[in-house]
C-alpha positions as CSV (number, residue, x, y, z in Angstrom):
1,X,-141.9,43.0,53.5
2,X,-141.6,46.7,52.6
3,X,-139.1,47.8,55.5
4,X,-139.5,51.6,55.9
5,X,-136.0,53.6,56.9
6,X,-136.7,56.3,59.1
7,X,-136.6,59.9,57.6
8,X,-133.2,60.8,59.6
9,X,-131.8,57.9,58.3
10,X,-132.2,58.5,54.6
11,X,-131.1,61.9,54.8
12,X,-128.1,61.3,56.5
13,X,-127.2,58.3,54.1
14,X,-128.1,61.0,51.4
15,X,-125.7,63.6,52.8
16,X,-123.1,60.8,53.4
17,X,-122.9,60.0,49.4
18,X,-122.3,63.8,48.8
19,X,-118.9,63.7,51.1
20,X,-115.9,64.3,48.9
21,X,-114.3,61.4,51.1
22,X,-112.9,57.8,50.0
23,X,-110.2,55.2,51.2
24,X,-106.6,56.5,51.3
25,X,-103.6,54.0,52.0
26,X,-101.2,56.8,52.8
27,X,-102.5,57.2,56.4
28,X,-103.6,53.9,57.7
29,X,-106.0,53.1,59.8
30,X,-105.1,53.2,63.4
31,X,-107.1,50.6,64.8
32,X,-105.5,47.8,62.8
33,X,-101.9,48.7,63.2
34,X,-99.5,47.1,63.8
35,X,-101.1,43.8,63.3
36,X,-102.8,45.2,59.5
37,X,-102.1,48.0,57.3
38,X,-105.7,49.4,56.1
39,X,-106.9,52.2,54.2
40,X,-108.4,55.4,56.7
41,X,-111.1,57.4,55.5
42,X,-109.7,60.8,54.1
43,X,-111.2,63.7,52.5
44,X,-112.6,67.1,53.1
45,X,-116.4,66.2,54.0
46,X,-119.3,68.6,52.6
47,X,-117.8,71.8,51.3
48,X,-120.8,73.9,52.1
49,X,-124.9,73.2,53.1
50,X,-127.8,75.0,53.6
51,X,-130.7,74.8,55.7
52,X,-134.1,76.4,55.3
53,X,-136.7,76.0,57.8
54,X,-140.5,76.9,57.1
55,X,-141.5,78.6,59.9
56,X,-144.9,79.7,58.8
57,X,-148.0,79.2,61.1
58,X,-148.8,75.6,59.8
59,X,-145.8,74.3,61.3
60,X,-146.1,73.0,64.5
61,X,-143.4,74.4,67.4
62,X,-142.6,70.5,67.9
63,X,-142.4,69.9,64.0
64,X,-139.8,73.4,64.4
65,X,-138.2,71.8,66.8
66,X,-137.6,68.3,65.2
67,X,-136.3,70.5,62.3
68,X,-133.6,72.1,64.5
69,X,-132.8,68.8,65.9
70,X,-132.0,67.3,62.6
71,X,-130.1,70.3,61.6
72,X,-127.7,69.8,64.4
73,X,-127.1,66.2,64.1
74,X,-126.1,66.8,60.4
75,X,-123.7,69.7,61.3
76,X,-122.0,67.5,64.0
77,X,-121.8,64.3,61.9
78,X,-121.0,65.9,58.4
79,X,-118.9,68.8,59.6
80,X,-119.3,71.1,57.1
81,X,-116.8,73.9,56.2
82,X,-119.8,76.4,55.6
83,X,-123.5,76.2,57.0
84,X,-126.1,78.7,55.8
85,X,-129.1,78.8,58.0
86,X,-132.1,80.5,57.0
87,X,-135.9,80.5,58.1
88,X,-139.0,81.6,55.2
89,X,-142.3,82.4,55.7
90,X,-144.1,84.7,53.4
91,X,-140.2,86.0,53.1
92,X,-137.0,85.0,53.3
93,X,-135.4,85.9,56.4
94,X,-131.7,87.2,56.3
95,X,-129.7,83.8,56.5
96,X,-127.0,83.2,59.1
97,X,-123.9,81.8,58.0
98,X,-121.8,79.3,60.5
99,X,-118.0,78.6,59.8
100,X,-117.1,75.0,60.9
101,X,-117.4,74.4,64.9
102,X,-120.2,76.8,64.9
103,X,-123.5,75.7,66.1
104,X,-127.3,76.6,65.9
105,X,-127.1,78.7,69.1
106,X,-125.9,81.2,67.2
107,X,-129.1,81.6,65.0
108,X,-132.4,83.5,65.8
109,X,-135.6,82.6,64.6
110,X,-139.0,84.1,64.2
111,X,-142.1,83.8,61.9
112,X,-145.4,82.5,61.7
113,X,-146.8,84.0,58.2
114,X,-147.7,82.2,55.1
115,X,-145.7,80.1,53.1
116,X,-143.3,81.2,50.1
117,X,-140.9,79.1,48.5
118,X,-139.8,81.8,45.7
119,X,-137.2,83.6,48.1
120,X,-135.8,80.2,49.3
121,X,-135.3,78.8,45.8
122,X,-133.5,82.3,44.9
123,X,-131.3,82.2,47.5
124,X,-130.3,78.7,46.9
125,X,-130.0,79.2,43.0
126,X,-127.6,82.5,43.4
127,X,-125.7,81.0,46.6
128,X,-125.0,77.3,44.7
129,X,-124.4,75.6,48.1
130,X,-123.0,71.9,48.1
131,X,-126.6,70.7,49.1
132,X,-129.4,72.4,50.3
133,X,-132.2,70.8,52.7
134,X,-135.5,72.6,52.9
135,X,-137.5,71.8,56.0
136,X,-141.5,72.1,55.3
137,X,-145.0,71.0,55.3
138,X,-145.1,71.7,51.3
139,X,-148.2,74.0,51.7
140,X,-147.3,76.6,48.9
141,X,-147.3,77.5,45.2
142,X,-144.7,75.3,43.4
143,X,-141.8,77.6,41.9
144,X,-138.9,76.8,39.7
145,X,-136.1,79.6,38.8
146,X,-135.1,79.3,35.1
147,X,-131.5,77.3,34.8
148,X,-132.0,75.9,38.5
149,X,-129.7,73.0,39.1
150,X,-128.4,72.7,43.0
151,X,-129.1,69.7,45.0
152,X,-132.0,70.2,47.1
153,X,-133.3,67.6,50.0
154,X,-137.0,68.4,51.0
155,X,-137.8,66.9,54.4
156,X,-141.6,67.5,54.6
157,X,-143.9,67.0,57.6
158,X,-147.7,65.7,57.4
159,X,-148.0,66.3,53.4
160,X,-147.9,62.6,52.0
161,X,-149.2,64.0,48.8
162,X,-145.9,66.3,48.4
163,X,-144.0,66.2,45.4
164,X,-141.8,68.7,43.6
165,X,-140.0,68.5,40.5
166,X,-136.3,69.5,41.6
167,X,-134.8,67.8,44.4
168,X,-135.2,64.6,46.4
169,X,-138.5,64.2,48.8
170,X,-138.0,62.6,52.0
171,X,-141.2,62.5,54.0
172,X,-141.0,63.2,58.1
173,X,-143.0,60.4,59.9
């Protein structure tokens, strides 16, 4: 009697809540015309989203592929104006900025060191995207910059005990 939602559904639901959209009567929903005059969804979508992927040695290739697959799905569905993609292990690699309509094929990944979250959270704190999604196994020392107020989603694989003082944690099954 305790239904469990798939982690990607939880992620999509959370991101959908952050979209700047609402119903508008000024543009009618074409599916119901001419019989009914109904409102349609109108708005900007997500302004910016930051994806940060853990590429340390403790993350398997299969898990990394899942990260990339989910990132592309979010880009396709949410259609943000700006997407920042960065990977981290012991350091944060140079982020790649994707503009509306661009996909992950523009991003190159490398890694396989240890894990340090400091550079990732400092970058989020500095850039302050509308929302940030961090894909990781969560095996690192916790760190929170002073005055940190960004909206973060932690997508955690293989670490059921992971918890963090900021953001929402979603466990990938």
